N, C-alpha and C positions, 0 to 999 in steps of 0.2 A: 686572919690568916690567909696570904694569898695561895691562891691553886692556878693564877696564871701569871708568868713572867713577861712583861712585855720587852723585849730585847732590842727594838728598832728603834732609831732616830726620830726625833720628834720630823715633822713634816715629810712621813710617810705612809699617812694614813691613819695617822696615832688616833686623831680625835673622833673620825668614825669609827675604829675600832673599838675605840672607849664606850660608844653609844651601843655598837654592837655588843660587846661583851656584858654590859648591863642588860641589855635585852634577852640575852640568854641565860639570865640569872647569876652572873657573876657580880654581885652589888656591893659595893660598890668598887668602881673603876678609879684607881690613882694617876691622876692626869696633872699635866703644869699648871693646869688651872685651879687644881685643889689647892697648890701653895698660896693662892689669892685667899682662899679661907681658912686658910690654917696659916697665919703669919707667924708662929713660933716655929713653923715647919724650916724658914727663912734659915735661921741658924743653924739646924739640926743639918741640913743639906751642906752648910759650909763645912763645919765639922766633919760630916763624912767625906768630902772630898780632901781635906786636909792629912786624911788617913786616921780619924779617931774612930772609936768602936761608935756601933750604935745599937740598938735596942729594935729590931727591924719590927718584932712584933707591937711593940707600944706604936713605931712611927707610924704602921699601916693597920691599924687597930681599925675595926670596922669597914675594911676593904679587902675585897677576896682577889682583886687583880689591878695591874698596874702596867702604865705603857708610857711612852714620852720620856722626854726629859722632865726632872733630873735622874727619875729610877731607871731610864736604860744603860747608864752610865757603870750601875753595880748590879747589873745580872748575875754576876759571879757569887757575888756575896748574900745575894737574894736565895740564889739556887742552894746553897749552903744553909740560909736559915730556915728554908721551907720546901726541904728535901723532896717532897712528894708535887710540886709544882711541876707545870707543864710551862715550855718557853714558847714564845711567839715572836720571831725576826720577821717584822714588818718591812717590806720592800717599795724600793720607787726607781723609775730609772735618774740613775745618778745626775744627769746635767740637770732633767725635769725637778729634781729633789733640790739642787743647791739654789736655783733660782727663786723656788718657793721659799728658803729660807730665807734669801735676802728679802725678798717681797712682803714677808709676814714676821715672823720672828726678829729678824735682825733690824728690819726698817721699824717697826714698834719700837723695840727696845733703845734703838738709837734715837727716837725721837723722845721717847719718855724720859731720857737722862735730863733734860733742860727742865721738864715738868715742873708745874708751879706745886704740886700737891706733894708732898713729902712722900708719903706711901707709894705713890704712883712712881717718882722719880727712885727710891729705896728699892722697887721691884726691878725698876731697871737694870741697876748698878747690880743686884744680885743676878740678873739674865746673863750680863756682859762678865760676871766673875765664874760662874758656872758652865757658862755654854760657850761662848764665845773665845775667854780666854785658857779655859782649862780644858777644853775639848779641841778646839783648832787654833790652842797657842796664841788668839789674838787676830788671826788670820783666814776668819772665814770668808772674809772678800775673794781672796784667792780661789779660785776654783778648781784648780788642780790639785793645792792642797788640803783643801777641805773635802773633795772628792776622793782622793786618794786614803782621807782618814775615813770616812763613809766605807769605802771598801774593805779597809784593813779591819775595822770592826764588825761588819757584816762576816767577813770571814774568818774572824776568832769565834763568834758566835757558833757559826756553823762546823767549826773545827774541835770545838770543846764542848758540846751539849749532845748529850747520848742521843741518837737518831730519832727513836721511838718518842723522845720528851720534845722534839722540835719540830714544829711547823714555820716554814719560810714560806711570807704570804705577802700576796698583794691584794689590795682592796676590789680590784676588777675581778677578783676571782669568785667575790659573794661568800655567800652563807656555806655553800658546799664543804670546802675544803676544811673550813674553821670549824663546823657543825661537827663533820665526821672526827674531827680531831678532839675536839671535847666532849664526844659522845654524848650529845645534847640534839634534841630534834630540832628540824630546820622551820624559822617561824616564816607564818602566812604575811609577811608583808618582805619589801624589798629593803636590800643590806643598806645602811646607813651611808650616804654620801657626803660629808662637809669636808669639802677639798679645796674651794676657793678662795681666793684672797679674802674677798668681802664676807665671805660665813665665819671664817677663821677670827677677823678681825671683831664683828660683830657678839660672835659666842665668846671669845677671851675678855672681851670688854666687858660682857653682861652676862658672866656665867650663871646656871640655875642655882639655886638655893640650895637644892640635895643634887649634887652631879650624880 
């Protein structure tokens, strides 16, 4: 059952947030990398995006938190399914966010569309359909268009989620506001920093056996 719903778009520090939440005891945390470990989820997310009903309890079985795409597209539905969950809206400077998307998710999925490995190619086609086409209408390369979608998404979350259940969070803020919001002790170690293109690529291509 989800206790934490991550509503922020991918590349807003969501990978760092995943590791942070798991360190705080919210294990496991669902992230885009989980889809590679659950190939049956590919079609489930396609169905959700088509507006078909989904058993959220079953989809997130074994998980206490969710962040990143594709989950963040359905924060409203998850709030209904998990009414006691808290919501974290991860944020980042919009221009830097867009540049990061192009350098990581977009670049990797575009290159993998022609991969020889059929599983890799299928994953890239899924990412194109779920993120580029459905979130950005196929115009993720258009900075103005993509950033407007980013801003509109963030504004909707802040307008609709009750203030007492919402944390607007940037990774640079570290453990303090996150731990206060979740009412857990601050760990005796630095907040995870997994933000570079190189780190993203390495972790996404070689995910831990148990995320």
